[in-house]
C-alpha positions, 0 to 999 in steps of 0.5 A: 967837541973832540976830534972823534965827535964825542962832547968834552966834559964842558959841553956835557956840563953845559947840556945839563945846565941848559936842561936844568934852566929850561925846566925851571923856566917852564916851571916858572911859567916862562919869561913875560917880556913886553907882550908875552903871555901864557895861553890863558892870558897869565904871566910867566915869572922866570924873568925875575931870575934873570941875572943879566938880561936888562941889567946893563950897567949893574953889578953882576949877581954872581957871588964874589964877581965884581963885574959890571953887566954889559950889553951888545947889540947884534942884528938888532938884538941885545945881548947881556953878559958880565965880561968878568965871569962870562967868557 
């Protein structure tokens, strides 16, 4: 955020990617983790596109990245990330 409150180019790009990801997740029916299901009982399929979640100690899926997915727990919630390409 700039001093005048306007978003930086990086923030604007992030907002675009967030909107695209949410649209893809909705199109795929959401993510079925544990007991989540759609109103009609069907499962979502977006979890098959996850690049880090649930992949602790596995290689990062980004091309040319040699990182290994890490996991941290904060307040009982897990966060999965690649320490090489996600900072």
